[in-house]
N, C-alpha and C positions, 0 to 999 in steps of 0.2 A: 443334553433331551434323550429324552427315553425313544428306544425305536421299537416299542411298545405302544401301538396305537389301535383302539377299537375300530372293527369292520364297518364300512360303511354301512349305515340302515340300523347298529346294534341297537339294544334294549338300553334303556335309561340303564338297568342294573349292571351290563356288562360295560357299558362305557362308565359308570363308577368306579368298576372292579380296575381296568386300566389306568384310567386317572390316581386311583389310590397306589399303581404300581410306580407311575411314573414321581408322584410325590417321593417314596418311599425312596428311587434310585436316586433324584436328585438330593439327597440329605436333606431336603428338607423338614424342618421342625413342625410345616403343617402336614404332614403324614396320619398322626391321628384326628386330624379336621374331617377326615375321610368316616370316621365312625361314631355312632350314637354315645349318648351320655353313660349311657348302661353294657357298654361293648364290652364283650370276653375275647379273648383271643385263647386257642388251647392251641398246646402246641404237643405233636405225636411226634415218633412214639414215646410215650409214658418213661420211660425207661432214661430218657434224658435231663429228667429232674427238671423242665422247664414249665410244667404244668397248665394251668391256667390263669389268664392276667389281666386287672380290667385296664381300662385305655391308660389309666394315669401308671399303671406299672410297665406296661410296654414303652410307653415312653420313657420310663426309665433306663428299661433294658436297653433301649435303640439308642438311647443316648450313652451310654457304655459301649456300646458296639461301633457307634460313628467316631467314638476314639481310638477304639482299637485298630481300624481300617484306614490306611492310607488315604482313600477315596471313596465315597460310595460304592458298593457293590452293585452290577450289573445285574436285570434279572431279564429272560430271554421267557418269552408266554407263548408255548407251541401250541395248545389244543385249550379250547373254551366252549363247556357245554352250558345250558343254561335252564334251569327250569321254572314254570310258572304256578308253579301249583301256588299251597297257602301261605307259603314263605318264600317270593323271589330268592334264587337261589343261583350262584354263579361256582361252578366245579373248571380248575383250570390247571393243567401239567405246564410246570417252570423249572428253570434252572438257573442256578445264579451264580457268578465268578467274582473275583474278586483277590485283593492281597493285602495281608495284613500291612501294619505299620513295620513287625519286625519281619516282613517280607513272605510270610506262609502264604501259600495261595489256597483261596478256598473255593471249594465247587461243592455245589450241593444241587438236590433234584427235589423237586415237589409237588403233592398235589393239594390244591388249595380250595376250600369249600367256604364261598364266603354267603351269608347270609342277611337279606337285607331288610331294612324297614318299607312297611308297602309305600308303593311306587305309587307319586302324584304327579297326573300327567309327563313329561317329558323330561323333569327335574329329575337331576341323579340323588339316589338315595344315598344314605348312608349304610355304611358295614355295621349287622348288630350283632354278628359273631361270625369271627375268622377261627377257620380249625385248619392246621398247616401240618399237614404230615411231609415231615423231611427223613433224608437218608443219614439215620443215626449212627452208619459206621464212619463216614466223615465228617459229622460234628465231633465225634470223638476222637478221630485219627487230628482233625483241625487244631481242638484244645489239648492235644499231647504234642504237636508240634508247636505250638505258642508255648507252652509250660518249658520246653526243653530251649526254644529260642531265649524265652525271657531268664535262664537261670545260667546260660553260656555267656 
């Protein structure tokens, strides 16, 4: 179970963001159900080559990641900010930790910008776009160690 729980009295967008993180941590294939049909995931920095992916493409990437790790990674959300302008948006600072099946330690730091569909009442809205800024140096170091472990 995720240690990340939306603070009491949080808006529907903040609660939806935390629900998505909890689904991701559980390794549940339901993670993508937090997204609209036309969802876009943007991974930055662009130098990592992950680009922009649809909901279906992200589901495939996550399935491959699931096979890489011995258990789902854990995510710690440190700060959450919210805008209530034209597009409901949550901005969050977070970090993740885990270990691959090959024994390589995973640690990364993030800033997420989650844009939501219009909010109706108290219902949890779905994410239309998730921009994920990650530590590119950590990703490249992980990739290198994984390649070394697999070739050993």
